[in-house]
Each structure stands twice: as structure tokens, then as C-alpha cells.
N, C-alpha and C positions, 0 to 999 in steps of 0.2 A: 430402269429408274431405281435410284437409291432408296431403301427403305429408312424411313424416319426412326431415329432412336427412341426408344420408350423407357419407361422406368422398369420394365420387365428385363430389357437388356442390360440395364446397369446392375440390377439385382443379380442376374445371371453371371455377370462378369465378376462380380465381387464375392458371389457365394453367400449372399445374405437375402433376407425376405424382401418382397415387395413393400410391405408396410414400413420396413426400416428405411428404405430409400425414400418413400413418400414423406415419412416423418423428418428425415434429414434435410430434404429439399424444402420443407416448409417450415424449418427452424423450430421444430416442437422441442420444448425444453427437456423432454425426457431422453433425448438422443445425446450421447457424449460428444464432445468437441472433436475428438479424434475420428469418431465414425462419421460425423457430419463432414469433416475435411476429406475423408476418404471417398465419400459419395460425390461430394462437390467436384473433386479433382478427376473422379472417373466420368462424370456427366460432362466435364469440360472436354476431356480426352475423346469421347464419343459424339461430341457435337449435339449434346441433348439441348433441346429448347422446349420450354414450358408451353403446353396447349392451354392458352389462357382461358378459352371458351369452356373447355372440359373442366379446367379447375375451378371456374366460377360456378359451373353447374353442380359440381359436388360440394363445394364449400359454401356456396351461396354468397360468395365474395370475389369481385373482379380486381379489387385494388386499382380501379380507374374511376376517375371523376370526370363528368362531363361539365364544361364551362360554356355558357352561352352569353355572347356579348352582342351589342348592336352593330359594332364595327371595329376592326383593329387599325382603322385609319386615324382614329383619335387616340392621341398618345395616352391620354388617361387610362383607357381600356387596356392598351398594350402593357402599360406599366402595372396595372392591377393584375392582369393575367400572369405576368412574369413573377410577381410576389406570391401569387396563389400556388403556382408550380413550385416555386423554390421552397416554400414552407411544406407543401405536401410531399415533396420528393424526399424530404428527410424521413418520411414515414413509410417510404416504398410504394407511394401512389403515383400513377401517370395521369395525364390529362388528355381528354378529348375535346378539342375546341371546335365551336359552331358559331358562326356569325349570322345573325338574323338580318343584317343589312337594313335595319330600321323597318322590317316588314313583319306584321302579325302572323301572316301565313307561314313565312319562313321560320319564325319563332316556335310556332305550333309543331311544324315538321322536325325542327331541331330536338325538341323535347321528345317527340316520338322515336326519332332516330336514336338518340342517346339511351332511352329506355331499352329499346330493341338490342343495343350494343351491350346490355347487362352492366351499365355503370352502377356504382355503389351509391351515387347521389349526384346532385346537379347544383352547381352555383351559377346564378344568372342576374343579369341586368336586363331590364324590359326594353323593348323597341318602342319607338316614339308612337307607333299605331296601337299598341297594346291597351285594350280597355277590358276585355273578358279575360278570365284567369283560370278557366276550367282545365287547360291543358296542365298547368302547374298543379292542380289539385290531384291529377292523375298520379303525380310523382309521390305526393303525400299518401294517397291511397295505396300505393305499392310498398309502403313503409320505408321508402328510399330517402335519404337526407336531401333536403332542399334548403339552400341559403339564397336569399335575394339580397343584392347589393346596389347601391348608388340609385338606380331608378327602380322605385318599390312601388307596391300597390296594397292599399288597406284590406283588400279582400283575400290576400294570399296568407293563410295561418302559418307562417314559417319564420324562423329567424332571419333578422335584417341587419345589415351593415350599411349605414348611410352617413352623409354629411348633414349637419345642421344647416339646411338650405335657406331657412328663413334667416338665420344669423348670417349667411353668406350674402344674401341680398341686402340686408341692412348694413353689414360691413362695407360693401362696395359703394353703397349710396353715402354712407357717413364719411367715407374717405373723400369722396367728391365734395360734399358740403365742406368739410374741414379745409379743402383747398380753395374754398371761395366760389365754387361753382353753385348755382341756384336753379337755373332752368334746365333740368336733366331729363333727357329723353331715354326710352328703354324699348329696344328691339328684341323681341323674343318670340318663341314658338306658339302657335295656336293649339298645339296638342295638350290634352289633359293629363299630362305626366307631372306627379306630384313635386319632384324636385323643381321644376320650372315655375310651378304655381307658387311654391314656398319662397322661391327668390323674389318673385314679383310682389308677394305680400311683404317681405322684408323690406323692399324698395319703398313701398307704400307707407310702412310704419316709420321709417327713417325720416321720409318727408314730412309726415304728420308730426313726428317729434320735433322737428325743425320749424314747425308752423308754415309749411309750404304745401300748396295743393298741386297734385299731380295733374298734368294737362292731358286731356284725352288725345290731342292732335299730336302729342309726343310720345305717344305709345303704339307700336306696331307689333301685331301678332301675325306670324306667318310661318316661314321655315327658319332653320338654323343652318346658315351657310354664308360664304363669302358673298354670294349673289344677293342673298336676302339682306345681308348687311348693307350692301350698296343700294339696293332699291328702296330699302326702309329709310335710309339716310336721305335720299333724293326726295323722298316723299315729305319727310318731316322738314326738310329745309324749306319747303313751299310755304310753311306756316307763316302767319303774320308776325309771330315773335320768334326769333332764332334761339335754339337751345344753346347752351354754352357747355354742355357735356353729354356724352352718350354712354349707356351701359349695353353691352352686347350680351344676348343670352348665352352665348359661348364664345371662345376665342376666334373661331373661324368668322362668326358674325361680326366681331369687333374689328377683324382685319378688314372686311368689307366696308365698315364704317369709316375707318382710316382711309381706305382708298377713295371712297366718295367724298370725304372732306378735302383730300388733297386735290381732286379733280375740281372741287368747287373753290379752289385756293383759300381754303380756311385753314389757318394755322393751328397746329397741335403742339403744345398743350394749352394754348389759349382756349381752344376748345377741348375738353378733356374725353378720353375713351378709356374704358375699363371692360374687361371680359371675364369669363369664368373658365377654369381648368387648368390654367398655367401651363399650355401647351410648350413644347420645346422651342417652337419658333418665336414664342413671345418675346424672348431675350435677344432675337437676332433681327427682327423687322426694325424699320425706321419710322417713327421713333419707337423704341422698345415699349412694349405693351404691359400695362399694369393688369394684374389679374388675381383671381381668388384661386388659391391652390386647394384642391380637393383631397389631399394626402392619399394619392392613388396607391402608393406602396403600403401605407398602413392599413387601408381598406382591404386590400388583397390578403395581407397577412391575418387580419381579423376574420375574414371570410374563412380562410383554411383553418385557423384555430376553432371557430365555431362548428365547422364540419367535423373535425376530429373529436371535439366534445360530443356532439350528437352520435357519432358511431359508438362511443363508449357507453352511452346511455342505454338502459333496458328498453326504453322506447324513445326514438329519436326526438319525438315531439313532447316529451314530458315537461320540458321547460323551454319556452319559446323566448329567446333573448332578443333584445334590440340594442345594437351598439351604435351610438351616434358620435361622430367625430366632429371637432371643431375645424371651421375654415380657417385659412391662413392668408392674410392680405400680403401681396407681393407688390410693391411700389415700384413703378418704373417711370421712364420719361414722359409717357402719354398722359399722365396726370400730375406732373410736376409743374404746377402753374407758377409762373414767375411773378405775375401781378396780382397775387391773392391778398 
């Protein structure tokens, strides 16, 4: 078995001290550029690779960040993670990604696993099942950096990057009203996640400002999925008064709404449909789906910047910031009403 190259081997080969090799490999400013190049070239020649665990134990820093998301099947999270990685890579950080799959239990295990992996911090978006937050408190207790994004919780005393989801719900509803729709249905989740509650409150506020009362039989709370959109629409269509527009709690639910309307031979956009997240497929389905863009790339960038700011502070939580991004309305054919 070949023996793994160590910094002692590099020092011996160059006739320098071990501390000189260590400082050169860790880019310590007191080492000259010529010496650093000499050490790096010899390290490459001898196939030296850094023992990250040993390095993190000695320095207290692993240059690895844990990222927890509900699922990578949702394009929003894939985009956000890509932006986080792109931004942190500039500062020599690598990512460990963990999917909770919308499970509270998996999320708890994810935090535990990442802390055991000696990450320098965690950037996370909560699962739909998450109501208790003690597992995130453990990150804070260990003085690791914690940033919560998109799906947040009021009981987590950590920096936040989120969308103005009240405004998002208001914006979606206002757009439908401006297109001439008045009887608007809303299919959303029954989970007590702040962003979905805020979107619904925005919906209610927009109707109230238009002096329109929300109908209870037009509101379905259940899951967020294509299947939920289909079932919810079928249930609402049994009402005595038919809605002339639907809001899906996310774009997948909105796709289910469109499918159910097509099955019932209800024309779109005579009946309008809008969703949230601006998934990639929204511009390819028929009709193309109007949606609220959540600025995934910007959200990922802001998460990374917040983390880097926390790392430089004497105490990571000496200033707890909250960054709130504006939603962007993307108008497509599903709400382009001809007879408005």
C-alpha cells in the first residue's frame, strides 16, 4: 500500500521546516510568493492532498458549508443552491447539500449530520413539516453561522433572506383583478409555513381593497402538488357559483389546476390561472403559466453574502439581519384575458 504524502515529506524534500510548508499551503501572508510556489509545486509533484478533517480540527475551520433544502426537484431551490455555491466558491468554500424531502425528521437528521461533518455553518430552508426549531438552535449554540432563507420561522434567532410573500400574494391577486377576474379561488397548503400564510393574507388584502369578499368554498387547503391542484379544482367546480380565476400555492399546483380545467372543458384564460416560483416549465406548458418570480438567484447570492459577513464578525450573531426581496410578476397567456 502506498503511503500518503504528508507535509513532513514535502518539508524533507525541500529542506525546509514543517511550519514553512504549513504556512505556504495555508496562504499565510508572511511566506514569500517564491517559497509558496516552491511548496505548491512540490506538493503537486508528490500528489499531496489536504486532510480536511485534520485541518479543520487544528484551525477550527473546514471551509465547508452545509445547505439544507426541502427538495432539489423544485427549480427555485436548485437555482438558489447554484447561486450560493457560485458565490461561496469565490472565497474557497465548498458545499455539502442535504435534502429534507419536506420531512421534519429528515431535516433534524440533516442538521445533526452536517454539524458532525464539522461544517463552518448552515444555510437552510425549512421543510413543510417544520414547526419546532430546536435543531437549528443547536447550530447557534455551537457558534456556527446559520442563515435561513425563503421558508423561515419566527423562533429562529438567525439572519434571514426571504421574499415579501404578502406582497407576492397581493401582486398575483391584483394582476387577476386588473384582468377583469372577480371570483378568484385559491388552492394552497394547510401547513403553517410563514411564506404560504403571508401569500394568502396578501390575497385577502387585495380582495378587500377591491371590495370583494373571499368565498370559503373557493379556498382549498391541502398539499402543494399537481395532484392537489387537480383535486382542489374539481372540488371548487362543484360550487354553485363558478370561479373565473385560480391561484395555485405554487406552480406545480397551478399546473394541476390547468389540467383539471382542461378536463372540464373550461377555456383558459377565460378562466385565469397563476402560480408562484416561476418554474422553468411555466414558459413551456400550454397555455404558458403566469407566475410570481421569487428571485432565486438573488436570494442565493444574499444568503452567501450574509454568511461571509457573519464569518468576519467577532460574534456571528452580533447583528441579525433580515433581507427582504421584492416579488416579480411574470405575465403569460394563462391570465391574458381577451374579454376583460
